[in-house]
HTML snippet that shows the backbone in 3Dmol.js (N, CA, C, O; Angstrom):
<script src="https://3Dmol.org/build/3Dmol-min.js"></script>
<div id="view" style="width:600px;height:400px;position:relative"></div>
<script>
const pdb = `
ATOM      1  N   MET A   1      -1.167  -0.910   1.193  1.00  0.00           N
ATOM      2  CA  MET A   1      -2.543  -0.698   0.829  1.00  0.00           C
ATOM      3  C   MET A   1      -3.326  -2.095   0.519  1.00  0.00           C
ATOM      4  O   MET A   1      -4.408  -2.070  -0.067  1.00  0.00           O
ATOM      5  N   THR A   2      -2.773  -3.211   0.906  1.00  0.00           N
ATOM      6  CA  THR A   2      -3.307  -4.479   0.695  1.00  0.00           C
ATOM      7  C   THR A   2      -4.739  -4.544   1.250  1.00  0.00           C
ATOM      8  O   THR A   2      -5.611  -5.162   0.638  1.00  0.00           O
ATOM      9  N   PRO A   3      -4.953  -3.988   2.259  1.00  0.00           N
ATOM     10  CA  PRO A   3      -6.385  -4.078   2.737  1.00  0.00           C
ATOM     11  C   PRO A   3      -7.403  -3.439   1.713  1.00  0.00           C
ATOM     12  O   PRO A   3      -8.502  -3.954   1.507  1.00  0.00           O
ATOM     13  N   ALA A   4      -7.021  -2.407   1.148  1.00  0.00           N
ATOM     14  CA  ALA A   4      -7.885  -1.671   0.141  1.00  0.00           C
ATOM     15  C   ALA A   4      -8.026  -2.504  -0.991  1.00  0.00           C
ATOM     16  O   ALA A   4      -9.151  -2.575  -1.485  1.00  0.00           O
ATOM     17  N   PHE A   5      -7.010  -3.213  -1.551  1.00  0.00           N
ATOM     18  CA  PHE A   5      -7.205  -4.024  -2.738  1.00  0.00           C
ATOM     19  C   PHE A   5      -8.167  -5.225  -2.368  1.00  0.00           C
ATOM     20  O   PHE A   5      -9.160  -5.507  -3.037  1.00  0.00           O
ATOM     21  N   VAL A   6      -7.772  -5.893  -1.245  1.00  0.00           N
ATOM     22  CA  VAL A   6      -8.715  -7.045  -1.013  1.00  0.00           C
ATOM     23  C   VAL A   6     -10.165  -6.600  -0.540  1.00  0.00           C
ATOM     24  O   VAL A   6     -11.058  -7.442  -0.634  1.00  0.00           O
ATOM     25  N   ALA A   7     -10.455  -5.391  -0.060  1.00  0.00           N
ATOM     26  CA  ALA A   7     -11.759  -4.969   0.219  1.00  0.00           C
ATOM     27  C   ALA A   7     -12.342  -4.390  -1.111  1.00  0.00           C
ATOM     28  O   ALA A   7     -13.539  -4.110  -1.163  1.00  0.00           O
ATOM     29  N   GLY A   8     -11.571  -4.215  -2.121  1.00  0.00           N
ATOM     30  CA  GLY A   8     -12.188  -3.874  -3.324  1.00  0.00           C
ATOM     31  C   GLY A   8     -13.195  -4.843  -4.009  1.00  0.00           C
ATOM     32  O   GLY A   8     -13.993  -4.537  -4.895  1.00  0.00           O
ATOM     33  N   ILE A   9     -13.021  -6.028  -3.461  1.00  0.00           N
ATOM     34  CA  ILE A   9     -13.939  -7.131  -4.087  1.00  0.00           C
ATOM     35  C   ILE A   9     -15.419  -6.696  -3.647  1.00  0.00           C
ATOM     36  O   ILE A   9     -16.385  -7.090  -4.300  1.00  0.00           O
ATOM     37  N   PHE A  10     -15.558  -5.938  -2.611  1.00  0.00           N
ATOM     38  CA  PHE A  10     -16.876  -5.567  -2.251  1.00  0.00           C
ATOM     39  C   PHE A  10     -17.545  -4.594  -3.169  1.00  0.00           C
ATOM     40  O   PHE A  10     -18.765  -4.444  -3.120  1.00  0.00           O
ATOM     41  N   ASN A  11     -16.792  -3.926  -4.006  1.00  0.00           N
ATOM     42  CA  ASN A  11     -17.279  -3.172  -4.854  1.00  0.00           C
ATOM     43  C   ASN A  11     -18.030  -3.653  -6.032  1.00  0.00           C
ATOM     44  O   ASN A  11     -18.645  -2.924  -6.810  1.00  0.00           O
ATOM     45  N   LEU A  12     -17.923  -5.075  -6.108  1.00  0.00           N
ATOM     46  CA  LEU A  12     -18.720  -5.778  -7.205  1.00  0.00           C
ATOM     47  C   LEU A  12     -20.125  -5.830  -6.678  1.00  0.00           C
ATOM     48  O   LEU A  12     -20.957  -5.983  -7.572  1.00  0.00           O
ATOM     49  N   ILE A  13     -20.550  -5.752  -5.601  1.00  0.00           N
ATOM     50  CA  ILE A  13     -21.881  -5.614  -5.198  1.00  0.00           C
ATOM     51  C   ILE A  13     -22.119  -4.264  -4.550  1.00  0.00           C
ATOM     52  O   ILE A  13     -21.591  -4.035  -3.462  1.00  0.00           O
ATOM     53  N   PRO A  14     -22.941  -3.280  -5.193  1.00  0.00           N
ATOM     54  CA  PRO A  14     -23.200  -2.091  -4.723  1.00  0.00           C
ATOM     55  C   PRO A  14     -23.671  -1.843  -3.404  1.00  0.00           C
ATOM     56  O   PRO A  14     -23.455  -0.747  -2.887  1.00  0.00           O
ATOM     57  N   SER A  15     -24.325  -2.786  -2.768  1.00  0.00           N
ATOM     58  CA  SER A  15     -24.790  -2.606  -1.385  1.00  0.00           C
ATOM     59  C   SER A  15     -23.717  -2.816  -0.369  1.00  0.00           C
ATOM     60  O   SER A  15     -23.848  -2.419   0.789  1.00  0.00           O
ATOM     61  N   LEU A  16     -22.688  -3.419  -0.788  1.00  0.00           N
ATOM     62  CA  LEU A  16     -21.466  -3.769  -0.011  1.00  0.00           C
ATOM     63  C   LEU A  16     -20.311  -2.841  -0.095  1.00  0.00           C
ATOM     64  O   LEU A  16     -19.268  -3.012   0.536  1.00  0.00           O
ATOM     65  N   ALA A  17     -20.557  -1.773  -0.966  1.00  0.00           N
ATOM     66  CA  ALA A  17     -19.405  -0.861  -1.206  1.00  0.00           C
ATOM     67  C   ALA A  17     -18.894  -0.067  -0.077  1.00  0.00           C
ATOM     68  O   ALA A  17     -17.781   0.456  -0.150  1.00  0.00           O
ATOM     69  N   VAL A  18     -19.671   0.058   1.005  1.00  0.00           N
ATOM     70  CA  VAL A  18     -19.383   0.638   2.094  1.00  0.00           C
ATOM     71  C   VAL A  18     -18.229  -0.126   2.750  1.00  0.00           C
ATOM     72  O   VAL A  18     -17.340   0.527   3.296  1.00  0.00           O
ATOM     73  N   LEU A  19     -18.184  -1.427   2.734  1.00  0.00           N
ATOM     74  CA  LEU A  19     -17.206  -2.324   3.204  1.00  0.00           C
ATOM     75  C   LEU A  19     -15.801  -1.979   2.584  1.00  0.00           C
ATOM     76  O   LEU A  19     -14.775  -1.839   3.249  1.00  0.00           O
ATOM     77  N   GLY A  20     -15.897  -1.864   1.232  1.00  0.00           N
ATOM     78  CA  GLY A  20     -14.740  -1.327   0.434  1.00  0.00           C
ATOM     79  C   GLY A  20     -14.127  -0.088   0.873  1.00  0.00           C
ATOM     80  O   GLY A  20     -12.902   0.026   0.856  1.00  0.00           O
ATOM     81  N   LEU A  21     -14.932   0.907   1.289  1.00  0.00           N
ATOM     82  CA  LEU A  21     -14.473   2.124   1.845  1.00  0.00           C
ATOM     83  C   LEU A  21     -13.800   1.909   3.127  1.00  0.00           C
ATOM     84  O   LEU A  21     -12.772   2.535   3.384  1.00  0.00           O
ATOM     85  N   LEU A  22     -14.361   0.977   4.040  1.00  0.00           N
ATOM     86  CA  LEU A  22     -13.765   0.756   5.328  1.00  0.00           C
ATOM     87  C   LEU A  22     -12.461   0.001   5.127  1.00  0.00           C
ATOM     88  O   LEU A  22     -11.519   0.214   5.891  1.00  0.00           O
ATOM     89  N   GLY A  23     -12.368  -0.865   4.139  1.00  0.00           N
ATOM     90  CA  GLY A  23     -11.021  -1.295   3.933  1.00  0.00           C
ATOM     91  C   GLY A  23      -9.984  -0.395   3.402  1.00  0.00           C
ATOM     92  O   GLY A  23      -8.783  -0.572   3.600  1.00  0.00           O
ATOM     93  N   SER A  24     -10.459   0.529   2.755  1.00  0.00           N
ATOM     94  CA  SER A  24      -9.411   1.630   2.275  1.00  0.00           C
ATOM     95  C   SER A  24      -8.984   2.393   3.411  1.00  0.00           C
ATOM     96  O   SER A  24      -7.792   2.675   3.532  1.00  0.00           O
ATOM     97  N   LEU A  25      -9.882   2.777   4.303  1.00  0.00           N
ATOM     98  CA  LEU A  25      -9.483   3.491   5.446  1.00  0.00           C
ATOM     99  C   LEU A  25      -8.680   2.691   6.364  1.00  0.00           C
ATOM    100  O   LEU A  25      -7.868   3.330   7.034  1.00  0.00           O
ATOM    101  N   TYR A  26      -8.731   1.473   6.531  1.00  0.00           N
ATOM    102  CA  TYR A  26      -7.977   0.520   7.264  1.00  0.00           C
ATOM    103  C   TYR A  26      -6.584   0.489   6.632  1.00  0.00           C
ATOM    104  O   TYR A  26      -5.590   0.361   7.347  1.00  0.00           O
ATOM    105  N   GLY A  27      -6.493   0.606   5.279  1.00  0.00           N
ATOM    106  CA  GLY A  27      -5.271   0.462   4.554  1.00  0.00           C
ATOM    107  C   GLY A  27      -4.445   1.745   4.943  1.00  0.00           C
ATOM    108  O   GLY A  27      -3.245   1.660   5.204  1.00  0.00           O
ATOM    109  N   ILE A  28      -5.118   2.912   4.971  1.00  0.00           N
ATOM    110  CA  ILE A  28      -4.581   4.140   5.302  1.00  0.00           C
ATOM    111  C   ILE A  28      -3.911   4.123   6.770  1.00  0.00           C
ATOM    112  O   ILE A  28      -2.840   4.675   7.022  1.00  0.00           O
ATOM    113  N   TYR A  29      -4.678   3.426   7.685  1.00  0.00           N
ATOM    114  CA  TYR A  29      -4.238   3.380   9.042  1.00  0.00           C
ATOM    115  C   TYR A  29      -3.003   2.478   9.200  1.00  0.00           C
ATOM    116  O   TYR A  29      -2.053   2.757   9.931  1.00  0.00           O
ATOM    117  N   VAL A  30      -3.106   1.383   8.456  1.00  0.00           N
ATOM    118  CA  VAL A  30      -1.896   0.394   8.376  1.00  0.00           C
ATOM    119  C   VAL A  30      -0.732   1.206   7.721  1.00  0.00           C
ATOM    120  O   VAL A  30       0.365   1.112   8.272  1.00  0.00           O
ATOM    121  N   LEU A  31      -0.833   1.941   6.683  1.00  0.00           N
ATOM    122  CA  LEU A  31       0.232   2.686   6.188  1.00  0.00           C
ATOM    123  C   LEU A  31       0.781   3.764   7.367  1.00  0.00           C
ATOM    124  O   LEU A  31       1.975   3.952   7.603  1.00  0.00           O
ATOM    125  N   TYR A  32      -0.089   4.283   7.904  1.00  0.00           N
ATOM    126  CA  TYR A  32       0.376   5.389   9.027  1.00  0.00           C
ATOM    127  C   TYR A  32       1.101   4.592  10.178  1.00  0.00           C
ATOM    128  O   TYR A  32       2.050   5.117  10.761  1.00  0.00           O
ATOM    129  N   LEU A  33       0.685   3.389  10.495  1.00  0.00           N
ATOM    130  CA  LEU A  33       1.538   2.542  11.555  1.00  0.00           C
ATOM    131  C   LEU A  33       2.849   1.983  11.220  1.00  0.00           C
ATOM    132  O   LEU A  33       3.777   1.834  12.016  1.00  0.00           O
ATOM    133  N   GLY A  34       2.847   1.641   9.789  1.00  0.00           N
ATOM    134  CA  GLY A  34       4.035   1.044   9.163  1.00  0.00           C
ATOM    135  C   GLY A  34       5.087   1.865   8.781  1.00  0.00           C
ATOM    136  O   GLY A  34       6.169   1.314   8.577  1.00  0.00           O
ATOM    137  N   LEU A  35       4.979   3.316   8.612  1.00  0.00           N
ATOM    138  CA  LEU A  35       5.828   4.062   8.206  1.00  0.00           C
ATOM    139  C   LEU A  35       7.218   4.214   9.203  1.00  0.00           C
ATOM    140  O   LEU A  35       8.330   4.165   8.676  1.00  0.00           O
ATOM    141  N   PRO A  36       7.086   4.381  10.519  1.00  0.00           N
ATOM    142  CA  PRO A  36       8.214   4.435  11.219  1.00  0.00           C
ATOM    143  C   PRO A  36       9.084   2.971  11.154  1.00  0.00           C
ATOM    144  O   PRO A  36      10.313   2.920  11.191  1.00  0.00           O
ATOM    145  N   ILE A  37       8.315   1.967  11.064  1.00  0.00           N
ATOM    146  CA  ILE A  37       8.995   0.627  11.014  1.00  0.00           C
ATOM    147  C   ILE A  37       9.852   0.526   9.685  1.00  0.00           C
ATOM    148  O   ILE A  37      11.046   0.224   9.678  1.00  0.00           O
ATOM    149  N   LEU A  38       9.088   0.819   8.549  1.00  0.00           N
ATOM    150  CA  LEU A  38       9.699   0.388   7.266  1.00  0.00           C
ATOM    151  C   LEU A  38      10.588   1.598   6.631  1.00  0.00           C
ATOM    152  O   LEU A  38      11.579   1.396   5.929  1.00  0.00           O
ATOM    153  N   MET A  39      10.123   2.796   6.957  1.00  0.00           N
ATOM    154  CA  MET A  39      11.066   3.895   6.259  1.00  0.00           C
ATOM    155  C   MET A  39      11.731   4.675   7.476  1.00  0.00           C
ATOM    156  O   MET A  39      12.423   5.640   7.149  1.00  0.00           O
ATOM    157  N   GLY A  40      11.640   4.445   8.584  1.00  0.00           N
ATOM    158  CA  GLY A  40      12.416   5.091   9.587  1.00  0.00           C
ATOM    159  C   GLY A  40      11.907   6.556   9.744  1.00  0.00           C
ATOM    160  O   GLY A  40      12.655   7.456  10.124  1.00  0.00           O
ATOM    161  N   THR A  41      10.705   6.731   9.457  1.00  0.00           N
ATOM    162  CA  THR A  41      10.073   8.073   9.534  1.00  0.00           C
ATOM    163  C   THR A  41       9.962   8.662  11.156  1.00  0.00           C
ATOM    164  O   THR A  41       9.451   7.920  11.995  1.00  0.00           O
ATOM    165  N   PRO A  42      10.338   9.692  11.459  1.00  0.00           N
ATOM    166  CA  PRO A  42      10.295  10.277  12.862  1.00  0.00           C
ATOM    167  C   PRO A  42       8.739  10.310  13.173  1.00  0.00           C
ATOM    168  O   PRO A  42       7.928  10.385  12.251  1.00  0.00           O
ATOM    169  N   ASP A  43       8.379  10.255  14.410  1.00  0.00           N
ATOM    170  CA  ASP A  43       7.008  10.439  15.036  1.00  0.00           C
ATOM    171  C   ASP A  43       6.261  11.653  14.433  1.00  0.00           C
ATOM    172  O   ASP A  43       5.112  11.617  13.992  1.00  0.00           O
ATOM    173  N   ASP A  44       7.171  12.863  14.480  1.00  0.00           N
ATOM    174  CA  ASP A  44       6.465  14.040  14.182  1.00  0.00           C
ATOM    175  C   ASP A  44       6.248  14.429  12.772  1.00  0.00           C
ATOM    176  O   ASP A  44       5.529  15.384  12.481  1.00  0.00           O
ATOM    177  N   LYS A  45       6.894  13.660  11.838  1.00  0.00           N
ATOM    178  CA  LYS A  45       6.734  13.786  10.343  1.00  0.00           C
ATOM    179  C   LYS A  45       5.781  12.730   9.859  1.00  0.00           C
ATOM    180  O   LYS A  45       5.437  12.742   8.678  1.00  0.00           O
ATOM    181  N   ARG A  46       5.334  11.824  10.686  1.00  0.00           N
ATOM    182  CA  ARG A  46       4.433  10.652   9.992  1.00  0.00           C
ATOM    183  C   ARG A  46       3.236  11.133   9.526  1.00  0.00           C
ATOM    184  O   ARG A  46       2.856  10.721   8.430  1.00  0.00           O
ATOM    185  N   PRO A  47       2.456  12.045  10.226  1.00  0.00           N
ATOM    186  CA  PRO A  47       1.345  12.448   9.524  1.00  0.00           C
ATOM    187  C   PRO A  47       1.486  13.319   8.044  1.00  0.00           C
ATOM    188  O   PRO A  47       0.731  13.172   7.083  1.00  0.00           O
ATOM    189  N   VAL A  48       2.396  14.056   8.101  1.00  0.00           N
ATOM    190  CA  VAL A  48       2.689  14.831   6.928  1.00  0.00           C
ATOM    191  C   VAL A  48       3.176  13.832   5.773  1.00  0.00           C
ATOM    192  O   VAL A  48       2.780  14.053   4.629  1.00  0.00           O
ATOM    193  N   TYR A  49       3.994  12.772   6.018  1.00  0.00           N
ATOM    194  CA  TYR A  49       4.318  11.868   5.081  1.00  0.00           C
ATOM    195  C   TYR A  49       3.253  10.897   4.605  1.00  0.00           C
ATOM    196  O   TYR A  49       3.262  10.460   3.454  1.00  0.00           O
ATOM    197  N   THR A  50       2.426  10.596   5.414  1.00  0.00           N
ATOM    198  CA  THR A  50       1.210   9.881   5.149  1.00  0.00           C
ATOM    199  C   THR A  50       0.358  10.590   4.162  1.00  0.00           C
ATOM    200  O   THR A  50      -0.041   9.984   3.167  1.00  0.00           O
ATOM    201  N   VAL A  51       0.042  11.873   4.376  1.00  0.00           N
ATOM    202  CA  VAL A  51      -0.674  12.580   3.463  1.00  0.00           C
ATOM    203  C   VAL A  51       0.000  12.921   2.068  1.00  0.00           C
ATOM    204  O   VAL A  51      -0.611  13.028   1.004  1.00  0.00           O
ATOM    205  N   ALA A  52       1.271  13.062   2.243  1.00  0.00           N
ATOM    206  CA  ALA A  52       1.981  13.220   0.917  1.00  0.00           C
ATOM    207  C   ALA A  52       1.927  11.892   0.043  1.00  0.00           C
ATOM    208  O   ALA A  52       1.801  11.974  -1.179  1.00  0.00           O
ATOM    209  N   ILE A  53       2.014  10.813   0.614  1.00  0.00           N
ATOM    210  CA  ILE A  53       1.968   9.602  -0.047  1.00  0.00           C
ATOM    211  C   ILE A  53       0.437   9.447  -0.655  1.00  0.00           C
ATOM    212  O   ILE A  53       0.280   9.128  -1.833  1.00  0.00           O
ATOM    213  N   LEU A  54      -0.581   9.673   0.152  1.00  0.00           N
ATOM    214  CA  LEU A  54      -1.962   9.620  -0.294  1.00  0.00           C
ATOM    215  C   LEU A  54      -2.256  10.611  -1.410  1.00  0.00           C
ATOM    216  O   LEU A  54      -3.129  10.302  -2.221  1.00  0.00           O
ATOM    217  N   VAL A  55      -1.597  11.808  -1.539  1.00  0.00           N
ATOM    218  CA  VAL A  55      -1.784  12.689  -2.620  1.00  0.00           C
ATOM    219  C   VAL A  55      -1.106  12.270  -3.895  1.00  0.00           C
ATOM    220  O   VAL A  55      -1.594  12.535  -4.994  1.00  0.00           O
ATOM    221  N   VAL A  56       0.027  11.612  -3.741  1.00  0.00           N
ATOM    222  CA  VAL A  56       0.733  11.084  -4.860  1.00  0.00           C
ATOM    223  C   VAL A  56      -0.076   9.863  -5.370  1.00  0.00           C
ATOM    224  O   VAL A  56      -0.284   9.777  -6.580  1.00  0.00           O
ATOM    225  N   VAL A  57      -0.498   9.011  -4.611  1.00  0.00           N
ATOM    226  CA  VAL A  57      -1.482   7.880  -5.045  1.00  0.00           C
ATOM    227  C   VAL A  57      -2.728   8.450  -5.735  1.00  0.00           C
ATOM    228  O   VAL A  57      -3.207   7.892  -6.723  1.00  0.00           O
ATOM    229  N   ILE A  58      -3.206   9.478  -5.249  1.00  0.00           N
ATOM    230  CA  ILE A  58      -4.558   9.904  -6.050  1.00  0.00           C
ATOM    231  C   ILE A  58      -4.092  10.634  -7.339  1.00  0.00           C
ATOM    232  O   ILE A  58      -4.861  10.588  -8.299  1.00  0.00           O
ATOM    233  N   ILE A  59      -3.026  11.241  -7.457  1.00  0.00           N
ATOM    234  CA  ILE A  59      -2.635  11.915  -8.678  1.00  0.00           C
ATOM    235  C   ILE A  59      -2.283  10.829  -9.613  1.00  0.00           C
ATOM    236  O   ILE A  59      -2.689  10.931 -10.771  1.00  0.00           O
ATOM    237  N   VAL A  60      -1.604   9.837  -9.278  1.00  0.00           N
ATOM    238  CA  VAL A  60      -1.236   8.500 -10.092  1.00  0.00           C
ATOM    239  C   VAL A  60      -2.403   7.942 -10.519  1.00  0.00           C
ATOM    240  O   VAL A  60      -2.418   7.611 -11.705  1.00  0.00           O
ATOM    241  N   MET A  61      -3.556   7.714  -9.760  1.00  0.00           N
ATOM    242  CA  MET A  61      -4.707   7.118 -10.071  1.00  0.00           C
ATOM    243  C   MET A  61      -5.445   8.030 -11.092  1.00  0.00           C
ATOM    244  O   MET A  61      -5.902   7.478 -12.092  1.00  0.00           O
ATOM    245  N   VAL A  62      -5.592   9.235 -10.955  1.00  0.00           N
ATOM    246  CA  VAL A  62      -6.235  10.169 -12.029  1.00  0.00           C
ATOM    247  C   VAL A  62      -5.548  10.048 -13.270  1.00  0.00           C
ATOM    248  O   VAL A  62      -6.290   9.936 -14.246  1.00  0.00           O
ATOM    249  N   VAL A  63      -4.137  10.040 -13.517  1.00  0.00           N
ATOM    250  CA  VAL A  63      -3.505  10.001 -14.690  1.00  0.00           C
ATOM    251  C   VAL A  63      -3.660   8.670 -15.294  1.00  0.00           C
ATOM    252  O   VAL A  63      -3.819   8.576 -16.511  1.00  0.00           O
ATOM    253  N   ILE A  64      -3.624   7.560 -14.481  1.00  0.00           N
ATOM    254  CA  ILE A  64      -3.946   6.311 -15.226  1.00  0.00           C
ATOM    255  C   ILE A  64      -5.379   6.098 -15.619  1.00  0.00           C
ATOM    256  O   ILE A  64      -5.632   5.386 -16.591  1.00  0.00           O
ATOM    257  N   SER A  65      -6.365   6.691 -14.901  1.00  0.00           N
ATOM    258  CA  SER A  65      -7.747   6.624 -15.434  1.00  0.00           C
ATOM    259  C   SER A  65      -7.895   7.566 -16.601  1.00  0.00           C
ATOM    260  O   SER A  65      -8.710   7.285 -17.480  1.00  0.00           O
ATOM    261  N   ALA A  66      -7.250   8.540 -16.668  1.00  0.00           N
ATOM    262  CA  ALA A  66      -7.210   9.466 -18.038  1.00  0.00           C
ATOM    263  C   ALA A  66      -6.763   8.777 -19.106  1.00  0.00           C
ATOM    264  O   ALA A  66      -7.359   8.776 -20.183  1.00  0.00           O
ATOM    265  N   VAL A  67      -5.671   8.136 -18.881  1.00  0.00           N
ATOM    266  CA  VAL A  67      -5.045   7.384 -20.145  1.00  0.00           C
ATOM    267  C   VAL A  67      -5.790   6.272 -20.420  1.00  0.00           C
ATOM    268  O   VAL A  67      -5.961   6.018 -21.612  1.00  0.00           O
ATOM    269  N   ALA A  68      -6.339   5.451 -19.494  1.00  0.00           N
ATOM    270  CA  ALA A  68      -7.293   4.359 -19.809  1.00  0.00           C
ATOM    271  C   ALA A  68      -8.506   4.779 -20.497  1.00  0.00           C
ATOM    272  O   ALA A  68      -8.933   4.171 -21.479  1.00  0.00           O
ATOM    273  N   GLY A  69      -9.093   5.850 -19.981  1.00  0.00           N
ATOM    274  CA  GLY A  69     -10.268   6.512 -20.667  1.00  0.00           C
ATOM    275  C   GLY A  69     -10.177   6.863 -22.060  1.00  0.00           C
ATOM    276  O   GLY A  69     -10.992   6.507 -22.912  1.00  0.00           O
ATOM    277  N   ALA A  70      -9.060   7.641 -22.282  1.00  0.00           N
ATOM    278  CA  ALA A  70      -8.613   8.063 -23.640  1.00  0.00           C
ATOM    279  C   ALA A  70      -8.350   6.849 -24.443  1.00  0.00           C
ATOM    280  O   ALA A  70      -8.738   6.881 -25.610  1.00  0.00           O
ATOM    281  N   LEU A  71      -7.750   5.771 -24.008  1.00  0.00           N
ATOM    282  CA  LEU A  71      -7.669   4.651 -24.946  1.00  0.00           C
ATOM    283  C   LEU A  71      -8.956   3.888 -25.248  1.00  0.00           C
ATOM    284  O   LEU A  71      -9.263   3.434 -26.350  1.00  0.00           O
ATOM    285  N   ALA A  72      -9.670   3.809 -24.123  1.00  0.00           N
ATOM    286  CA  ALA A  72     -11.058   3.183 -24.340  1.00  0.00           C
ATOM    287  C   ALA A  72     -11.979   3.942 -25.367  1.00  0.00           C
ATOM    288  O   ALA A  72     -12.642   3.370 -26.232  1.00  0.00           O
ATOM    289  N   TRP A  73     -11.933   5.412 -25.144  1.00  0.00           N
ATOM    290  CA  TRP A  73     -12.796   6.133 -26.084  1.00  0.00           C
ATOM    291  C   TRP A  73     -12.400   6.192 -27.350  1.00  0.00           C
ATOM    292  O   TRP A  73     -13.227   6.427 -28.231  1.00  0.00           O
ATOM    293  N   SER A  74     -10.993   5.976 -27.655  1.00  0.00           N
ATOM    294  CA  SER A  74     -10.507   6.195 -29.014  1.00  0.00           C
ATOM    295  C   SER A  74     -10.484   4.838 -29.692  1.00  0.00           C
ATOM    296  O   SER A  74     -10.189   4.775 -30.886  1.00  0.00           O
ATOM    297  N   GLY A  75     -10.795   3.690 -28.957  1.00  0.00           N
ATOM    298  CA  GLY A  75     -10.723   2.442 -29.331  1.00  0.00           C
ATOM    299  C   GLY A  75      -9.478   1.920 -29.478  1.00  0.00           C
ATOM    300  O   GLY A  75      -9.269   0.981 -30.246  1.00  0.00           O
ATOM    301  N   GLY A  76      -8.479   2.518 -28.706  1.00  0.00           N
ATOM    302  CA  GLY A  76      -7.045   2.150 -28.709  1.00  0.00           C
ATOM    303  C   GLY A  76      -6.609   0.795 -28.761  1.00  0.00           C
ATOM    304  O   GLY A  76      -6.282   0.329 -29.852  1.00  0.00           O
ATOM    305  N   ALA A  77      -6.557   0.051 -27.654  1.00  0.00           N
ATOM    306  CA  ALA A  77      -5.799  -1.233 -27.671  1.00  0.00           C
ATOM    307  C   ALA A  77      -6.859  -2.331 -27.767  1.00  0.00           C
ATOM    308  O   ALA A  77      -6.885  -3.217 -26.913  1.00  0.00           O
ATOM    309  N   GLY A  78      -7.675  -2.307 -28.707  1.00  0.00           N
ATOM    310  CA  GLY A  78      -8.638  -3.367 -28.864  1.00  0.00           C
ATOM    311  C   GLY A  78      -8.092  -4.506 -29.717  1.00  0.00           C
ATOM    312  O   GLY A  78      -6.972  -4.441 -30.222  1.00  0.00           O
ATOM    313  N   PRO A  79      -8.944  -5.603 -29.875  1.00  0.00           N
ATOM    314  CA  PRO A  79      -8.359  -6.781 -30.479  1.00  0.00           C
ATOM    315  C   PRO A  79      -8.030  -6.532 -31.933  1.00  0.00           C
ATOM    316  O   PRO A  79      -8.873  -5.990 -32.647  1.00  0.00           O
ATOM    317  N   GLY A  80      -6.849  -6.898 -32.416  1.00  0.00           N
ATOM    318  CA  GLY A  80      -6.485  -6.711 -33.797  1.00  0.00           C
ATOM    319  C   GLY A  80      -5.860  -5.389 -34.040  1.00  0.00           C
ATOM    320  O   GLY A  80      -5.517  -5.083 -35.182  1.00  0.00           O
ATOM    321  N   ARG A  81      -5.688  -4.571 -33.018  1.00  0.00           N
ATOM    322  CA  ARG A  81      -5.078  -3.187 -33.221  1.00  0.00           C
ATOM    323  C   ARG A  81      -3.610  -3.352 -33.481  1.00  0.00           C
ATOM    324  O   ARG A  81      -3.075  -2.466 -34.148  1.00  0.00           O
ATOM    325  N   PHE A  82      -2.935  -4.274 -33.087  1.00  0.00           N
ATOM    326  CA  PHE A  82      -1.473  -4.413 -33.169  1.00  0.00           C
ATOM    327  C   PHE A  82      -1.005  -5.225 -34.391  1.00  0.00           C
ATOM    328  O   PHE A  82       0.197  -5.382 -34.606  1.00  0.00           O
ATOM    329  N   PHE A  83      -1.878  -5.698 -35.124  1.00  0.00           N
ATOM    330  CA  PHE A  83      -1.364  -6.459 -36.274  1.00  0.00           C
ATOM    331  C   PHE A  83      -1.384  -5.639 -37.549  1.00  0.00           C
ATOM    332  O   PHE A  83      -0.986  -6.131 -38.605  1.00  0.00           O
TER     333      PHE A  83
END
`;
const viewer = $3Dmol.createViewer("view");
viewer.addModel(pdb, "pdb");
viewer.setStyle({}, {cartoon: {color: "spectrum"}});
viewer.zoomTo();
viewer.render();
</script>
């Protein structure tokens, strides 16, 4: 998913956010192409495996966002909180 991370820089400028989306789609395509090479996935299982990976990534992102939002909302890990 390196193309998605690199294209994420475009999200800093709202008018270029479409390029960030295109980078994410390209990252999914690279994942789809790389599965049989890196994981030895059979060709008939490649689409299912790609979708399963994407669902897990989305779930992990939602959980991390919820934890980060809860910490930010409660004033969690701010300066001086650990002393």
